[in-house]
C-alpha positions in Angstrom: 82.7 127.6 69.1 82.3 125.6 72.3 79.6 126.5 74.7 80.5 127.8 78.1 79.2 124.5 79.7 81.8 122.5 77.7 84.6 124.4 79.4 83.5 123.1 82.8 85.8 120.5 84.2 84.5 117.1 85.2 85.3 117.8 88.8 83.2 121.0 88.7 80.4 119.3 86.9 80.3 116.6 89.6 80.3 119.2 92.3 77.5 121.2 90.8 75.5 118.1 90.2 75.8 116.9 93.8 75.3 120.3 95.2 72.2 120.9 93.0 70.7 117.6 94.0 71.2 118.3 97.6 69.7 121.8 97.3 66.7 120.3 95.5 66.2 117.6 98.1 66.4 120.1 100.9 64.0 122.4 99.2 61.5 119.6 98.8 62.0 118.5 102.4 61.5 122.0 103.8 58.4 122.5 101.6 57.0 119.1 102.7 57.8 119.8 106.3 56.2 123.2 106.2 53.1 121.9 104.5 52.8 119.0 106.9 53.4 121.2 109.9 50.8 123.7 108.7 48.2 121.0 108.3 49.0 119.5 111.6 48.8 122.8 113.5 45.6 123.7 111.7 44.1 120.4 112.8 45.3 120.7 116.3 44.2 124.4 116.6 40.8 123.7 115.1 40.3 120.8 117.6 41.4 123.0 120.5 39.1 125.9 119.4 36.1 123.5 119.0 36.7 122.0 122.5 36.9 125.4 124.1 33.8 126.6 122.3 31.8 123.5 123.5 33.2 123.9 127.0 32.2 127.6 127.2 28.8 127.0 125.6 27.9 124.4 128.2 28.5 126.7 131.2 25.2 127.3 133.2 26.4 130.8 134.2 26.8 131.7 130.5 23.2 130.5 129.8 21.8 132.5 132.7 23.7 135.7 131.7 22.4 135.5 128.2 18.8 134.8 129.3 19.0 137.8 131.7 20.7 139.9 129.1 23.4 140.7 131.7 26.0 141.8 129.2 28.4 143.4 131.6 28.8 140.3 133.6 29.0 138.2 130.4 31.8 140.4 129.1 33.6 140.1 132.3 33.4 136.4 132.3 34.6 136.2 128.7 37.5 138.5 129.4 38.5 136.3 132.3 38.4 133.2 130.0 40.4 135.0 127.3 43.2 135.6 129.7 43.6 132.0 130.6 43.1 130.7 127.0 45.7 130.9 124.2 42.9 131.7 121.7 43.1 134.9 119.7 39.5 135.8 120.6 36.3 134.5 122.2 33.0 136.0 120.9 29.5 135.4 122.1 26.5 136.0 119.8 22.8 135.7 120.4 20.4 133.6 118.4 20.3 136.2 115.6 24.1 136.4 115.4 24.4 139.8 117.2 27.6 140.1 119.3 26.9 140.0 123.0 30.6 139.8 124.0 33.6 140.8 122.0 37.3 141.7 122.6 36.6 145.1 121.1 33.9 146.5 123.2 32.9 149.0 120.4 31.8 146.1 118.2 29.3 144.7 120.8 25.8 144.8 119.4 27.0 144.5 115.8 26.4 141.4 113.7 29.0 138.7 113.7 31.1 138.5 110.5 32.3 135.5 108.5 28.9 134.1 107.6 29.6 130.8 109.3 27.0 130.8 112.1 24.2 129.1 110.3 25.3 125.6 111.2 25.3 126.4 114.9 22.3 128.7 115.1 20.0 126.8 112.7 21.2 123.2 112.9 22.6 123.1 116.4 26.0 121.8 115.1 29.4 122.2 116.5 32.2 122.6 114.0 35.3 124.5 112.9 35.6 127.0 110.0 38.3 129.0 108.3 37.0 132.5 107.8 37.9 136.1 107.9 36.2 138.1 110.6 36.5 141.6 112.0 39.7 140.6 113.8 41.3 138.9 110.8 41.6 135.6 109.1 41.7 132.5 111.2 40.3 129.2 112.4 37.2 129.4 114.5 35.4 126.8 116.6 31.6 127.2 116.7 29.2 125.7 119.2 25.5 126.5 119.9 24.3 127.7 123.3 21.2 125.9 124.6 18.8 126.9 127.4 17.3 124.5 129.9 14.6 123.6 127.4 17.2 122.8 124.8 16.4 125.8 122.7 19.3 127.6 120.9 19.8 131.0 122.4 23.2 131.9 121.1 26.6 130.8 119.7 30.2 130.7 121.0 33.0 131.4 118.6 36.6 130.7 119.7 39.2 131.7 117.1 42.9 131.5 116.4 44.2 134.0 113.9 46.7 132.9 111.2 49.4 135.2 112.5 49.5 132.9 115.5 50.1 130.0 113.1 53.1 131.8 111.7 54.5 132.2 115.2 54.1 128.5 115.9 55.6 127.5 112.6 58.5 129.8 113.2 59.1 128.1 116.5 59.3 124.7 114.9 61.0 125.8 111.7 63.9 127.8 113.2 65.8 124.7 114.5 65.1 122.9 111.3 66.4 125.8 109.2 69.6 125.9 111.4 70.1 122.2 110.8 69.5 122.6 107.1 72.0 125.4 107.0 74.5 123.2 108.8 73.9 120.3 106.4 74.1 122.7 103.5 77.6 123.8 104.5 78.7 120.3 105.2 77.3 119.2 101.9 79.2 122.0 100.2 82.5 120.7 101.6 81.6 117.0 101.1 80.6 117.6 97.4 83.8 119.4 96.8 85.9 116.8 98.5 84.1 113.9 96.8 84.5 115.5 93.3 88.2 115.9 94.1 88.4 112.3 95.1 86.8 111.2 91.9 89.2 113.4 89.9 92.1 111.8 91.7 90.8 108.3 91.0 90.6 109.3 87.3 94.3 110.4 87.5 93.2 114.0 87.0 91.9 113.1 83.5 88.8 114.4 81.9 86.2 111.8 80.6 87.2 112.7 77.0 90.8 112.0 77.9 89.9 108.7 79.5 87.8 107.7 76.5 90.8 108.5 74.2 93.2 106.5 76.4 90.8 103.6 76.4 90.5 103.6 72.6 94.2 104.0 72.3 94.7 101.0 74.6 92.3 98.9 72.5 94.1 99.9 69.4 97.6 99.1 70.8 96.4 95.7 72.2 94.8 94.9 68.8 98.0 95.8 66.9 100.3 93.7 69.0 101.0 90.4 67.4 101.9 88.8 70.7 99.2 87.5 73.0 98.6 89.8 76.0 96.6 88.9 79.1 96.2 91.0 82.3 94.8 89.3 85.4 94.4 90.2 89.0 95.8 88.4 92.0 92.9 86.0 92.1 93.4 85.1 88.4 90.4 87.0 87.0 90.7 88.6 83.6 91.4 92.4 83.5 92.1 92.5 79.8 93.0 90.3 76.8 93.8 91.1 73.2 92.7 89.3 70.0 96.0 87.5 69.5 95.8 85.9 73.0 92.3 84.8 72.4 93.3 83.2 69.2 96.3 81.4 70.7 94.4 80.1 73.7 91.2 79.3 71.7 89.0 81.7 73.7 86.0 82.9 71.8 84.3 85.1 74.5 85.0 88.8 74.6 86.4 90.7 77.6 83.0 91.7 78.8 82.3 88.0 79.6 85.8 87.2 80.6 86.0 89.8 83.3 83.9 87.5 85.5 85.9 84.4 84.7 89.2 83.0 86.0 92.3 82.2 83.8 92.4 78.6 85.1 89.1 77.9 83.4 90.8 78.3 80.0 94.5 77.4 80.7 95.2 74.1 82.3 98.9 74.7 82.8 98.7 78.0 84.6 101.9 77.5 86.6 103.6 80.5 85.0 100.8 82.8 86.0 101.1 82.1 89.8 104.7 81.0 90.2 106.4 82.1 93.3 107.8 84.6 94.1 104.7 86.4 92.9 106.3 89.8 92.8 109.1 88.7 90.5 109.0 89.1 86.7 109.5 86.1 84.5 111.2 86.3 81.1 111.2 83.9 78.1 109.5 81.0 80.0 108.4 78.1 77.9 105.1 76.3 78.8 103.0 73.7 77.1 99.4 74.5 76.1 97.2 72.2 74.1 100.2 70.3 72.6 101.9 73.5 71.5 104.8 75.3 73.2 104.5 79.0 74.0 107.2 81.4 75.1 105.8 83.7 77.8 106.9 86.7 79.9 105.3 87.9 83.1 105.4 91.4 84.5 103.9 92.2 87.9 101.4 95.1 88.3 101.7 97.2 91.5 99.4 99.8 93.0 101.7 101.9 95.2 103.6 99.0 96.7 100.8 96.4 96.7 100.8 93.6 94.1 97.5 93.7 92.3 98.1 91.4 89.3 100.2 90.5 86.3 100.5 91.1 82.6 101.5 88.0 80.6 102.7 88.2 77.0 103.4 85.1 74.9 104.0 83.8 71.4 104.1 80.5 69.7 107.5 78.9 70.2 107.6 78.1 66.5 107.4 81.8 65.6 110.4 82.6 67.8 112.3 79.6 66.6 111.9 80.6 62.9 113.3 84.1 63.7 116.0 82.6 65.9 116.9 80.1 63.2 117.3 82.9 60.6 119.4 84.9 63.0 121.5 81.9 64.1 122.2 81.0 60.5 123.2 84.5 59.7 125.4 84.7 62.8 126.9 81.3 62.0 127.8 82.3 58.5 129.2 85.6 59.8 131.3 83.8 62.4 132.5 81.2 59.8 133.5 83.9 57.3 135.2 85.9 60.0 137.2 82.9 61.1 138.1 81.9 57.6 139.1 85.5 56.7 141.4 85.6 59.7 142.8 82.2 59.1 143.4 82.6 55.4 145.0 86.0 56.1 147.5 84.3 58.3 148.0 81.5 55.7 148.5 84.0 52.9 151.0 86.0 54.9 152.9 82.7 55.6 152.8 81.7 51.9 153.9 85.2 50.8 156.9 85.0 53.1 157.9 81.6 51.9 157.6 82.6 48.3 159.8 85.6 48.9 162.4 83.3 50.4 161.9 81.0 47.3 160.9 78.0 49.5 158.5 76.7 46.9 158.4 73.1 48.2 157.4 74.3 51.7 154.6 76.4 50.1 153.3 73.4 48.2 153.4 71.3 51.4 151.6 73.9 53.4 148.8 74.2 50.9 148.5 70.4 50.6 148.2 70.0 54.4 145.6 72.8 54.6 143.4 71.3 51.9 143.8 67.8 53.4 142.7 68.8 56.9 139.8 70.9 55.7 138.6 68.3 53.3 138.7 65.5 56.0 136.5 67.6 58.3 134.1 68.4 55.5 133.9 64.8 54.3 133.4 63.5 57.8 130.6 66.0 58.6 129.0 65.4 55.2 129.0 61.6 55.5 128.0 61.3 59.2 125.7 64.3 59.8 122.5 64.4 57.7 121.0 67.5 59.2 122.1 70.7 57.4 121.8 73.0 60.5 123.7 70.7 62.7 126.4 70.1 60.1 126.8 73.9 59.7 127.0 74.3 63.4 129.8 71.7 63.8 131.7 73.2 61.0 131.4 76.7 62.4 132.4 75.5 66.0 135.4 73.7 64.5 136.7 76.9 62.9 135.9 78.9 66.0 137.9 76.3 68.1 140.8 76.7 65.8 140.8 80.5 66.2 140.7 80.0 70.0 143.6 77.5 69.8 141.3 74.8 71.1 141.2 71.2 69.7 137.6 70.3 68.8 137.6 66.6 68.3 134.5 64.9 66.7 134.2 61.3 67.9 134.6 58.9 65.0 131.3 57.2 65.9 129.3 60.4 65.3 126.2 59.8 63.2 123.0 61.7 62.8 119.9 60.9 60.6 116.7 63.0 60.4 115.2 63.3 63.8 112.5 61.0 65.1 112.0 62.7 68.5 110.0 65.5 70.0 113.0 67.7 69.4 113.4 69.7 66.3 116.6 70.6 64.4 116.7 74.2 65.8 116.4 73.0 69.4 119.1 70.4 68.8 121.4 73.1 67.4 120.6 75.2 70.5 121.5 72.3 72.8 124.8 71.5 71.1 125.8 75.1 70.5 125.3 76.0 74.2 127.1 72.9 75.4 130.1 73.5 73.1 130.2 77.2 73.9 130.1 76.4 77.6 133.1 74.0 77.1 135.0 76.7 75.2 134.4 79.2 78.0 135.4 76.7 80.7 138.7 75.9 78.9 139.5 79.6 78.4 139.3 80.1 82.2 142.0 77.5 82.6 145.0 77.7 80.4 146.8 74.6 81.8 148.1 72.3 79.1 146.5 71.7 75.7 142.8 72.8 75.4 140.6 69.9 74.1 136.9 69.6 73.6 135.4 66.2 72.6 132.0 66.0 70.9 129.9 62.9 70.3 126.4 62.9 68.8 124.8 59.6 67.7 121.4 58.2 67.1 122.6 54.6 66.7 120.4 53.4 69.5 116.9 54.2 70.6 118.1 57.4 72.2 119.7 60.4 70.7 122.9 60.8 72.7 125.0 63.9 72.9 128.3 64.1 74.9 130.5 67.2 75.2 133.7 66.8 77.3 136.3 69.5 78.1 139.5 69.5 80.1 138.8 72.8 81.8 138.5 73.5 85.6 135.2 71.6 86.0 132.2 72.8 87.9 132.3 74.0 91.5 130.7 71.5 93.9 128.3 74.1 95.3 127.0 74.9 91.8 126.7 71.4 90.3 123.1 71.0 91.4 122.0 74.5 90.4 123.6 75.0 87.0 120.2 74.5 85.2 118.7 77.4 87.1 118.4 80.6 85.0 121.1 83.1 86.0 123.5 80.6 87.7 127.0 80.7 86.1 130.7 80.3 86.9 131.5 83.5 85.2 132.3 86.6 87.2 129.8 88.6 85.2 126.5 86.9 85.8 124.4 89.8 84.4 124.2 88.5 80.9 125.0 84.9 81.5 123.4 81.8 83.1 121.0 81.3 80.2 122.6 78.6 78.0 122.4 75.6 80.4 118.9 76.7 81.5 117.8 76.5 77.8 119.5 73.2 77.3 117.7 71.7 80.3 114.3 73.1 79.1 114.7 71.8 75.6 115.8 68.4 76.8 113.1 68.1 79.4 110.3 69.1 77.0 111.6 66.3 74.7 111.2 63.8 77.5 115.0 63.5 77.9 117.5 64.1 80.7 121.0 65.5 81.2 123.8 64.1 83.3 126.7 66.3 84.3 129.8 65.3 86.1 133.4 66.3 86.6 135.8 64.3 84.3 139.1 62.7 85.3 141.7 64.0 85.7 140.1 67.4 85.1 137.3 69.0 83.2 133.6 68.3 82.8 131.3 66.0 80.8 127.7 66.7 79.8 125.7 63.7 78.6 122.3 64.2 77.0 119.8 61.4 76.4 116.6 62.0 74.3 114.1 59.4 73.2 114.4 59.1 69.4 111.5 56.9 68.5 108.6 59.0 69.6 107.2 59.8 66.2 107.2 56.2 65.2 104.8 55.2 68.0 
């Protein structure tokens, strides 16, 4: 069973804590103020009582009245002084401590109470004392009365009862208590508002829920194979997972990294701060410590304010391996689909010729088909010594035939194992995108025979690729921007504008360049030049 305290919400706990602390502080302040005020009043009242006692004891008239035992005149004089003084009482005693003047006339002639006269009557001292007398408990100022021969003939006692203290303390404490009550009420609202503010900052979650969310976040970050980094607008780390630290070679944990900037660990930080800062970036390739990484950037917003980014990335080789597998599967699928379609048509033709008993024409058709296919296979096998590229060209040839496009491989084509910064998968991506782009261009223009010429050769120091089509060409206003992601001639640009962007990225990263121009009389020609002697240096 949970205790009742465990059912309290975090907001209520914060409120009670703040409220309790304020009450405790106020109680200590009131107690300290009351204690200090009491001591101060006690000191001031004692001083006042002693001064008045000395002043009265030094009066010549008082000495004369005591010496003459003129008690009625003495009482009248003391009554007059009591009226103009704020003291609770003024009492005159003789040298034996017998009252000569007293506020209560019935007590005149009786011994003075309190037992604090010895210092004045015996030692001639003036002092204050806190004693209980016949009138009550209070502070009394004592002073001896001397005659002209400096003999002690009596004592003056000026007193302030403690009930007078309570009146003075009440005068001082009332405004303070009113202020404390006002502060108490304000604190009540402030503590409640502050606890609500804290709860809102915590997204109305309890600490246990936040701890669970934090542990869940750590588990998710650890389980993601991709590297993940979260940074603020200044570039300081907000979070990083284990995969990202491995890929970037960062050994420090997030506790240390939260005070460090991303540029201290990543030299090529262009993707992190590329304008426009609020836009997301998808599948961007960047070089880090001689390895290419594929990265994505997603902006983090608080309300409508940009506060940072989350960057995810993986090694390009990992993505290429998966892409290669998928490409080969897709290539085989397309090839088989085209072959099935083509041979279905051929079988239908052969079946019709057999039914019409035109056996010579059947034999001629089969011979022609075998000859054309074998020539293509023999040419690719002899000239192209990279299996992926050979398979790509064969597949594109079959696809061209299905689209009624003539795909012509230049007789000078030749390709040996690569000696450049480009790998076979990237080369297939370049050629595949250029050929597909040519197919799309021709299909938009059905004027005359559709022809696509392809040349790939590494005969010189450069790897050269040329793809020419006789389509409509490139619009003049787009020819300078076709390498930008999302730019396309197609009406539907939502899922297009990626192919030529990737071509340009792969070629540029291999230290090559691409030339594009409209061909004569119509069409377009793409020329790619990539250094092919990099590994030998």
